[in-house]
C-alpha positions in Angstrom: -25.4 28.2 -15.9 -27.2 25.4 -14.2 -29.9 27.7 -12.8 -30.3 29.3 -16.3 -30.7 25.8 -17.9 -33.4 24.9 -15.4 -35.3 28.1 -16.1 -35.1 27.3 -19.8 -36.4 23.8 -19.2 -39.6 25.3 -17.6 -40.4 27.8 -20.4 -42.0 25.4 -22.8 -43.9 23.4 -20.1 -45.3 26.7 -18.7 -46.4 27.8 -22.2 -48.1 24.5 -22.9 -49.8 24.5 -19.6 -51.2 28.0 -20.3 -52.4 26.9 -23.7 -54.0 23.8 -22.2 -55.7 25.9 -19.5 -57.2 28.0 -22.3 -58.3 25.0 -24.5 -59.8 23.1 -21.6 -61.7 26.2 -20.3 -63.2 26.7 -23.8 -64.1 23.0 -23.9 -65.7 23.3 -20.5 -67.7 26.4 -21.6 -69.0 24.4 -24.6 -69.9 21.5 -22.3 -71.8 23.9 -20.1 -73.7 25.4 -23.0 -72.0 28.8 -22.7 -70.5 30.8 -25.5 -67.1 32.6 -25.7 -68.7 35.6 -24.0 -69.2 33.4 -20.9 -65.9 31.6 -21.1 -65.4 31.6 -17.3 -68.1 29.1 -16.9 -65.7 26.6 -18.4 -63.5 27.0 -15.3 -65.8 24.6 -13.4 -64.4 21.9 -15.8 -60.9 23.1 -16.6 -59.6 23.9 -13.1 -60.4 20.5 -11.6 -59.3 18.6 -14.7 -55.9 20.5 -14.7 -55.5 19.8 -11.0 -56.0 16.1 -11.6 -53.5 16.0 -14.5 -50.9 18.2 -12.8 -51.0 16.2 -9.6 -50.6 13.0 -11.6 -47.5 14.3 -13.4 -46.0 15.9 -10.2 -46.4 12.6 -8.5 -44.1 11.1 -11.1 -41.8 14.1 -11.0 -41.3 14.2 -7.2 -40.9 10.4 -6.9 -38.2 10.5 -9.7 -36.4 13.4 -8.0 -36.5 11.5 -4.7 -34.7 8.6 -6.4 -32.2 10.9 -8.1 -33.6 10.3 -11.6 -33.3 13.2 -14.0 -36.8 14.0 -15.5 -38.3 16.9 -17.4 -41.1 19.1 -16.0 -44.6 18.0 -17.1 -45.5 18.8 -20.7 -49.2 19.4 -21.2 -50.7 18.6 -24.6 -53.4 21.1 -25.7 -56.1 20.1 -28.1 -58.6 22.3 -30.0 -61.8 22.5 -27.9 -64.0 21.4 -30.8 -62.1 18.1 -30.9 -62.8 16.9 -27.4 -62.0 18.0 -23.9 -59.2 20.4 -24.8 -56.3 18.3 -24.0 -54.6 14.9 -24.6 -53.2 14.9 -21.1 -49.6 15.5 -20.0 -46.3 13.6 -20.0 -42.9 13.9 -18.5 -39.6 12.7 -20.1 -37.3 10.4 -18.1 -33.8 11.5 -19.2 -31.8 8.6 -17.8 -32.2 4.9 -17.1 -33.9 4.0 -13.8 -31.5 1.8 -12.0 -33.7 -0.3 -9.7 -37.0 -2.1 -9.6 -38.0 -0.2 -6.4 -37.4 3.2 -8.1 -39.3 2.2 -11.2 -42.2 0.9 -9.1 -42.5 3.9 -7.0 -42.1 6.4 -9.9 -44.6 4.5 -12.0 -47.2 4.2 -9.1 -46.8 7.7 -7.7 -48.6 9.4 -10.7 -51.8 7.5 -10.8 -52.2 7.2 -7.0 -51.6 10.9 -6.5 -53.9 11.9 -9.4 -56.6 9.5 -8.1 -56.7 11.2 -4.7 -57.6 14.6 -6.4 -59.9 12.9 -8.9 -61.8 11.2 -6.1 -62.4 14.5 -4.3 -63.4 16.3 -7.5 -65.8 13.5 -8.4 -67.5 13.4 -5.0 -68.2 17.2 -5.1 -69.2 17.0 -8.8 -71.7 14.2 -8.1 -73.3 16.2 -5.3 -73.7 19.1 -7.8 -75.3 16.8 -10.5 -79.1 16.4 -10.5 -80.8 13.2 -11.2 -83.6 13.4 -13.8 -86.3 11.0 -15.2 -86.0 10.7 -18.9 -88.8 9.8 -21.3 -87.9 6.8 -23.4 -88.3 8.9 -26.6 -85.7 11.4 -25.2 -83.0 8.8 -24.7 -82.3 8.3 -28.4 -78.9 9.7 -29.2 -78.1 10.1 -25.5 -74.4 9.8 -24.7 -73.9 7.8 -21.5 -70.6 7.8 -19.6 -69.1 4.5 -18.5 -69.7 3.0 -15.1 -67.0 1.6 -12.9 -67.3 0.0 -9.5 -66.1 3.2 -7.8 -68.2 5.6 -9.9 -71.4 3.6 -9.6 -70.9 3.3 -5.8 -70.3 7.0 -5.4 -73.5 7.8 -7.3 -75.4 5.4 -5.1 -73.9 6.8 -1.9 -74.8 10.4 -2.9 -78.2 9.9 -4.7 -79.4 6.7 -3.1 -79.9 4.7 -6.4 -77.9 2.9 -9.0 -77.6 5.0 -12.1 -78.5 4.9 -14.9 -81.6 2.8 -14.3 -85.4 2.8 -14.9 -85.2 5.8 -17.3 -83.3 7.8 -14.6 -79.8 9.1 -14.9 -77.5 11.7 -13.5 -76.9 14.9 -15.5 -73.2 15.5 -15.0 -72.1 18.8 -13.6 -68.9 20.0 -15.4 -66.9 19.1 -12.2 -68.3 15.6 -12.2 -67.3 15.3 -15.8 -63.8 16.4 -15.0 -63.6 13.8 -12.2 -64.9 11.1 -14.5 -62.3 12.1 -17.2 -59.6 11.8 -14.5 -60.7 8.3 -13.7 -60.9 7.4 -17.4 -57.4 8.7 -18.1 -56.0 6.9 -15.1 -57.6 3.6 -16.3 -56.0 3.9 -19.7 -52.6 4.7 -18.1 -52.8 1.6 -15.9 -53.1 -0.8 -18.8 -49.9 -2.9 -18.3 -48.2 -2.3 -21.6 -45.3 -0.3 -23.1 -44.3 3.0 -21.5 -47.7 3.6 -19.8 -47.7 3.8 -16.0 -49.2 0.3 -15.9 -46.3 -0.9 -18.1 -43.7 0.5 -15.6 -45.5 -1.0 -12.6 -45.9 -4.4 -14.4 -42.2 -4.5 -15.4 -41.0 -3.6 -11.9 -43.4 -6.3 -10.5 -42.9 -9.1 -12.9 -39.4 -8.5 -14.2 -38.5 -10.8 -17.1 -42.1 -12.2 -17.2 -43.3 -8.7 -18.2 -43.1 -9.2 -21.9 -45.4 -12.3 -21.7 -47.9 -10.4 -19.5 -47.9 -7.4 -21.9 -48.3 -9.7 -24.9 -51.3 -11.4 -23.4 -52.9 -8.1 -22.5 -52.5 -6.9 -26.1 -54.1 -10.1 -27.4 -57.0 -10.0 -24.9 -58.0 -6.3 -25.6 -59.8 -7.1 -28.9 -61.3 -10.3 -27.5 -62.7 -8.2 -24.7 -64.0 -5.8 -27.3 -66.0 -8.7 -28.8 -67.5 -9.5 -25.4 -68.5 -5.8 -24.9 -70.0 -5.7 -28.4 -72.2 -8.8 -27.8 -73.3 -7.6 -24.4 -74.2 -4.0 -25.5 -75.8 -5.3 -28.8 -78.2 -7.7 -26.9 -79.0 -5.1 -24.2 -79.7 -2.4 -26.8 -81.8 -4.8 -28.9 -83.9 -5.6 -25.8 -84.4 -1.9 -25.0 -85.4 -1.1 -28.6 -87.9 -4.0 -28.7 -89.5 -2.8 -25.4 -89.7 0.7 -26.7 -91.3 -0.5 -30.0 -93.8 -2.6 -28.1 -94.8 0.2 -25.8 -95.3 2.5 -28.8 -97.4 -0.1 -30.5 -99.6 -0.6 -27.5 -100.1 3.1 -27.1 -100.9 3.7 -30.7 -102.9 0.6 -31.2 -100.7 -0.5 -34.2 -98.3 -3.3 -34.7 -94.8 -3.7 -33.2 -92.2 -2.1 -35.4 -89.7 -4.1 -37.2 -86.8 -5.3 -35.0 -84.3 -2.5 -35.0 -81.2 -4.7 -35.0 -79.2 -2.4 -37.3 -79.5 0.3 -34.6 -78.4 -2.1 -31.9 -75.5 -3.2 -34.1 -74.4 0.4 -34.4 -74.6 0.9 -30.7 -72.7 -2.3 -30.0 -69.9 -1.4 -32.4 -69.6 2.1 -30.9 -69.3 0.8 -27.4 -66.7 -1.8 -28.3 -64.7 0.4 -30.6 -62.2 1.6 -28.0 -61.2 -2.0 -27.2 -60.5 -2.5 -30.9 -58.6 0.8 -31.3 -56.4 0.6 -28.2 -54.3 -2.3 -29.3 -53.2 -0.4 -32.3 -52.7 2.9 -30.4 -50.7 1.1 -27.7 -48.6 -0.6 -30.3 -48.0 2.7 -32.0 -47.0 4.2 -28.7 -44.6 1.4 -28.1 -43.0 1.9 -31.5 -42.6 5.6 -30.8 -41.1 5.0 -27.4 -38.5 2.5 -28.6 -40.3 -0.8 -29.1 -41.8 -3.3 -26.7 -38.6 -4.0 -24.8 -38.7 -2.1 -21.5 -35.3 -0.6 -20.5 -33.6 -3.0 -18.1 -33.4 -2.3 -14.4 -31.5 -3.8 -11.5 -32.3 -7.2 -10.0 -33.1 -5.9 -6.5 -36.1 -7.3 -4.7 -39.1 -5.2 -4.2 -39.3 -3.6 -0.8 -42.5 -4.0 1.3 -43.4 -0.4 0.4 -43.1 -1.1 -3.3 -45.2 -4.2 -3.0 -47.9 -2.2 -1.3 -47.7 0.3 -4.1 -48.1 -2.5 -6.7 -51.2 -3.9 -5.0 -52.7 -0.4 -4.5 -52.3 0.2 -8.3 -53.9 -3.2 -9.1 -56.8 -2.5 -6.7 -57.2 1.0 -8.2 -57.4 -0.4 -11.7 -60.2 -2.9 -10.7 -62.1 -0.1 -9.0 -62.0 2.3 -11.9 -62.2 -0.1 -14.8 -65.0 0.7 -17.2 -66.0 -2.1 -19.6 -68.0 0.3 -21.7 -66.3 3.8 -21.5 -69.0 5.5 -23.6 -72.4 4.4 -25.1 -74.7 6.3 -27.5 -78.3 5.0 -27.3 -80.1 4.4 -30.6 
């Protein structure tokens, strides 16, 4: 009976994984500019992305099993390809309370650290496969630029020998590079120290009773940071538009066009929007997962290994943090 139950537990996860493999492959084919008749071109995106997500969830799963915690297999969440990247990620269900801080720390940290190792390898290969092109200023209007982090910018510099984007030059992302970047982005979101996110588990194991205060401050600071991002991107975009208008006026012998501050305003709001949305989405996630009170754990002291895991997670968050996840130029 036990073996039958375990097989039953895996049926739905396997079905969802198969559906997610299909939707991410179709999304990858669309990203590559291929049609349904060349769906296999989407595998350059879907296979590395699924490897990152699966490794992340298996990190949680294996760590939980090592600590004797009953958890479900990973449940992948497929998404219609036309709505994004073909998936909303994956989750596992913890079916019983976690008894100790050390177990919570190691289970929470295992996922992002494991997934990051795969994402790093995918990203390095993807950046090598991605060409760098010089863009005419007129061709940058409406261009979607992915966010930079310390790690991502450094890898592009090590591979291509220049900081990108810069001086009308940027890297055209190969599907594998895009999959690696998505892996970093999802990991960054997961490491925000609130609720039932991985960062919430790590923060609760690390700070104990002080966790609620830390989580509350993070919630309050997210929209404030959004205002900072808005101001930064608005002023930067306004300067770019003024320079573009001045260059066009000098070439055409006319006058400088009116200051395009409405376009800069739109770009600034678009860049900052995630920081205004995430507090609500994280609050909603908390409500759906039982409120902002984290399930209690034992009062054991963190072991040296758990402390190293906590610092590794904190360092990882700093390395992959993207102040502006996406930016659409005016």
